C-alpha positions in Angstrom: 138.6 142.4 75.2 136.9 139.3 76.7 134.0 141.5 77.9 133.4 142.8 74.4 133.5 139.4 72.9 131.0 138.1 75.4 128.7 141.0 74.7 128.9 140.3 70.9 128.1 136.7 71.4 125.0 137.6 73.5 123.7 139.7 70.6 123.8 136.7 68.2 120.5 134.8 67.5 120.1 131.8 69.8 122.8 133.0 72.2 120.5 132.9 75.2 119.7 129.2 74.5 118.6 128.7 78.2 115.6 131.1 77.5 112.4 129.2 76.6 111.3 130.3 73.2 107.9 130.3 71.5 107.4 130.5 67.7 105.3 133.3 66.2 104.3 133.2 62.5 104.8 136.4 60.6 101.8 137.2 58.4 101.6 139.6 55.4 102.1 143.2 56.5 103.5 142.3 60.0 106.3 144.5 61.3 108.3 144.3 64.5 106.0 147.1 65.8 102.7 145.2 65.1 104.0 141.9 66.3 105.2 143.5 69.6 101.9 145.3 70.1 100.0 142.1 69.6 102.1 139.5 71.4 104.4 141.3 74.0 103.4 142.2 77.5 105.5 145.3 77.0 105.6 146.4 73.3 108.5 148.7 73.9 110.7 145.6 74.2 110.4 144.9 70.5 114.2 145.1 70.1 114.7 142.0 72.2 113.2 140.0 69.3 116.4 140.9 67.3 118.5 138.9 69.7 116.9 135.6 68.7 116.3 136.1 65.0 118.2 137.0 61.8 116.1 139.8 60.3 116.7 141.7 57.0 116.3 145.0 58.9 116.2 146.2 62.4 113.8 149.0 61.5 110.6 148.1 63.4 108.3 149.8 60.9 109.4 147.7 57.8 107.2 144.8 56.8 108.8 141.4 57.5 108.9 138.5 55.0 106.9 135.4 55.9 108.9 133.5 58.5 108.8 132.0 62.0 110.1 134.3 64.8 111.5 132.9 68.0 110.4 135.0 71.0 111.1 134.4 74.7 108.1 133.0 76.5 108.7 135.4 79.4 107.9 138.4 77.1 104.7 137.0 75.6 101.2 137.8 76.9 99.6 134.9 78.7 96.7 134.6 76.3 99.2 133.7 73.6 100.9 131.0 75.7 98.3 128.4 74.9 98.2 126.2 78.0 99.9 124.3 80.8 100.0 120.5 81.3 98.7 120.0 84.8 98.5 116.2 84.9 99.5 113.1 82.9 99.5 109.4 83.2 101.6 106.9 81.2 102.9 107.7 77.7 101.9 111.2 76.6 103.7 113.0 73.7 103.8 116.5 72.2 105.1 118.1 69.0 105.8 121.7 68.4 104.4 123.5 65.3 106.7 122.9 62.3 108.5 120.1 64.0 108.5 116.4 63.1 109.8 114.9 66.3 107.5 113.7 69.1 108.8 114.3 72.6 107.7 113.1 76.0 105.8 115.7 78.1 106.8 116.9 81.5 104.6 118.0 84.4 103.7 121.7 84.5 105.2 122.3 81.1 104.0 125.1 78.9 102.1 124.2 75.7 101.9 126.8 72.9 99.6 127.7 70.1 99.5 125.0 67.4 101.3 122.4 69.6 100.0 118.8 69.0 99.4 116.5 72.0 98.7 112.8 71.8 98.0 110.1 74.4 98.9 106.5 73.9 97.1 103.4 75.1 96.1 103.7 78.8 97.4 107.2 78.9 95.6 110.4 80.0 96.4 114.1 80.2 94.8 117.2 81.7 95.5 120.6 80.2 94.6 124.0 81.5 94.5 127.0 79.1 95.9 130.3 80.4 92.5 131.8 79.8 90.8 129.2 82.1 89.5 126.5 79.9 90.0 122.9 81.0 90.7 119.9 78.7 90.9 116.2 79.7 92.4 113.8 77.1 91.5 110.2 77.2 93.6 107.3 75.8 94.4 107.2 72.1 93.6 110.8 71.6 95.2 113.4 69.3 94.6 117.2 69.6 96.0 120.4 68.2 95.9 123.3 70.7 94.7 126.7 69.4 95.3 125.9 65.7 96.3 129.1 63.9 94.1 128.5 60.8 90.9 128.0 63.0 89.5 131.3 64.3 88.2 131.3 67.9 88.9 127.6 68.4 90.8 126.2 71.4 91.1 122.5 70.3 91.2 120.6 67.1 90.2 117.0 68.0 91.9 114.8 65.4 91.2 111.5 67.0 89.9 110.0 70.3 87.9 111.5 73.1 88.1 114.6 75.3 86.1 116.2 78.1 86.2 120.0 78.1 85.1 122.9 80.3 84.3 126.0 78.2 86.7 125.0 75.4 85.7 125.6 71.8 86.3 122.4 69.8 86.4 121.5 66.2 86.5 118.1 64.6 86.5 116.7 61.0 82.7 116.8 61.1 81.6 119.4 63.6 82.2 122.5 65.6 81.3 122.7 69.3 80.9 126.1 71.0 80.0 126.4 74.7 77.1 128.7 75.5 77.6 129.3 79.2 80.7 129.9 81.5 80.3 126.6 83.2 79.6 124.5 80.1 81.2 121.0 80.4 80.9 118.4 77.7 82.4 115.3 76.2 83.4 115.0 72.5 84.3 111.7 70.8 85.6 111.3 67.2 84.8 107.8 65.9 86.8 105.9 63.2 84.3 107.0 60.5 84.8 110.7 61.6 81.3 110.8 63.2 81.4 113.2 66.2 79.5 112.4 69.4 78.8 115.2 71.8 77.4 114.8 75.3 76.8 117.9 77.5 77.1 117.5 81.3 76.6 121.1 82.4 75.4 124.2 80.8 74.7 124.0 77.0 76.6 124.0 73.8 76.0 124.7 70.1 76.9 121.9 67.7 77.5 123.2 64.2 77.9 121.4 60.9 76.9 121.9 57.2 75.4 125.3 58.0 73.1 124.0 60.7 73.4 124.7 64.4 71.7 122.6 67.2 71.7 123.6 70.8 72.5 120.7 73.1 71.5 121.3 76.8 72.9 119.4 79.9 71.8 115.8 80.0 71.5 115.5 76.2 73.6 114.2 73.4 73.9 114.7 69.6 75.9 113.2 66.8 77.3 114.6 63.6 78.1 112.2 60.7 80.6 113.3 58.1 79.2 115.8 55.6 75.8 115.8 57.5 74.1 118.3 59.7 73.9 117.6 63.5 71.1 115.3 64.8 68.5 116.7 67.1 69.5 116.4 70.8 68.4 113.2 72.5 68.0 112.8 76.3 70.2 110.1 77.7 70.1 108.3 81.1 72.5 110.2 83.4 76.0 109.1 84.0 76.4 109.4 87.8 79.9 110.1 89.1 81.4 108.4 92.2 82.3 111.0 94.8 82.7 108.5 97.6 83.0 104.7 97.8 79.6 103.1 98.6 77.8 106.1 97.0 74.6 105.1 95.3 75.1 105.5 91.5 71.5 105.8 90.4 68.3 106.0 92.4 66.5 102.6 92.2 69.3 101.1 90.1 70.6 99.0 93.0 74.2 100.0 92.2 77.1 100.9 94.5 80.8 100.5 94.6 82.0 97.7 96.9 85.5 96.9 98.0 85.7 94.0 100.4 88.7 91.9 101.1 90.5 93.1 97.9 87.5 92.4 95.7 86.0 95.3 93.7 82.6 95.4 92.1 79.8 97.8 91.2 77.3 95.5 93.1 74.9 95.2 90.2 71.7 93.5 91.4 68.8 91.9 89.5 70.1 93.1 86.1 70.4 90.8 83.1 73.7 90.4 81.2 74.0 92.4 78.0 72.9 90.1 75.0 75.1 89.7 72.0 74.7 92.2 69.2 71.7 91.4 67.0 69.7 89.7 69.8 66.0 90.2 69.6 64.4 92.9 71.7 62.0 91.4 74.3 58.3 91.6 73.5 56.5 94.4 75.1 59.5 96.6 75.6 59.0 100.3 74.9 61.8 101.4 72.6 61.7 104.9 74.0 62.0 103.9 77.7 65.1 102.8 79.5 66.1 102.5 83.1 63.5 104.1 85.5 61.5 105.3 82.6 64.3 107.5 81.2 63.7 108.3 77.6 66.3 107.0 75.2 67.0 107.7 71.5 65.6 105.7 68.6 67.6 104.7 65.5 65.8 107.3 63.4 67.6 110.0 65.3 71.0 108.7 64.3 72.2 106.8 67.4 73.3 103.3 66.5 70.7 100.6 67.1 73.2 98.5 69.0 73.4 101.3 71.6 69.6 101.3 72.0 69.7 97.5 72.5 72.2 97.9 75.3 70.1 100.5 77.0 67.0 98.3 76.9 68.5 95.1 78.0 70.9 96.4 80.6 68.3 98.8 82.0 71.1 100.9 83.6 73.0 103.9 82.3 76.4 102.5 83.2 78.1 100.2 80.6 81.5 99.6 82.2 83.9 101.1 84.7 87.5 102.1 84.4 89.6 100.9 87.4 93.0 102.3 88.3 95.1 101.0 91.3 98.4 102.7 92.3 100.9 102.7 95.1 101.0 106.5 94.6 98.1 108.6 95.8 98.6 110.9 92.9 98.5 108.0 90.4 101.8 109.0 88.8 102.2 105.3 87.8 99.6 102.5 88.0 99.8 98.9 89.1 96.4 98.2 87.4 94.7 100.3 84.7 91.8 98.5 83.0 88.2 98.7 81.9 85.7 96.1 83.3 82.1 95.2 82.5 79.6 96.5 85.1 78.9 92.9 86.2 82.5 91.9 86.7 84.0 91.4 90.2 87.7 91.9 90.2 89.7 90.0 92.8 92.8 92.1 93.2 94.3 89.4 95.5 95.0 87.3 92.4 96.3 90.2 90.3 98.5 92.4 92.6 101.2 91.6 95.2 100.0 92.0 98.8 100.1 95.5 100.2 98.4 98.8 100.6 97.2 100.6 97.5 95.1 103.5 96.3 92.2 102.9 93.9 89.8 105.1 91.9 87.0 104.4 89.4 85.5 106.3 86.5 82.2 105.1 85.0 81.6 104.7 81.3 78.1 105.3 79.8 76.4 103.6 77.0 77.8 105.8 74.3 81.3 105.1 75.6 81.9 108.5 77.3 83.9 108.2 80.4 83.1 110.3 83.5 85.5 111.8 86.1 87.5 109.6 88.4 86.3 109.2 92.0 88.4 110.5 94.8 91.2 108.0 95.6 90.7 105.6 98.5 92.9 103.2 100.2 92.6 99.5 99.7 94.5 96.5 101.2 95.3 93.5 99.0 96.3 90.1 100.3 96.2 90.7 104.0 
């Protein structure tokens, strides 16, 4: 008798609550057969869907009414399991489709189609799609993964900044489609919904208002709301620190220095950035930046203040993001802050004495942040 009762309970929807479930939206004309053939690794297991849902009929050929079906993740094809969270730092939250509550993420957790992920102040997250695309979320960013109403789109960038490898991205003002298998780019959505796109590897199409512009590596474009994309403009490169003491740019006189607990980019013979609105020095070529690198002019849509920074700083690096942690994996940080390129940071006056790990990411003149350098040990207060 007890065995029969247990068997009956297992047949009720939601009985196997320990099983992780994913929500699938029933569309007009969908049947259990069609849903199983589309989503399940083994379509013959369609009857297992009955265990988790109250359906008007168990006939797999009858069209279902519009509803949300709960299906065990273990049964679903990997391409329909959107992504996995592979790294996060500080406060990162997620929300399932149809839900109203925000929950804290967990390392290695699965993220599904239409899930929303947000990073708070000083938070970061790295997401890997099951189909191989990589997505880095920077602070104060909001994204929707594989939105159901956007065909062939991996990410809907609602706010903030991302760096992506092969991911197809849409924003309020633009669509960004990688053109090569190794395409890597940054996308930033400003407060006025202008989209900035900067391509690091490969090339990407930037689409808006019926116009498409191809942006190659080392170039950037912007898209203002309800406007077509600007023509790509070549920007000074943003070097990335692979090792401490690595030269950042040929002839720029810049390297990362860490001596006695003092960190700096060792900027030499470069003037301070003037206040916004300062006059451009006479004789300066508005189209030439550091080492003769061509920079955009205001007529191409890049803000004039950005041009002024490029001219007066004469270096592609605007600031650097410094993180210091007791943990080599940076699961928590003792210091996480952005500094001007000219700043020298004396960690002896900020952190308790001891051994730490530090890493740096450079920020270019458009505000795009590069990858972090490899962690290195640093001693403070000894």
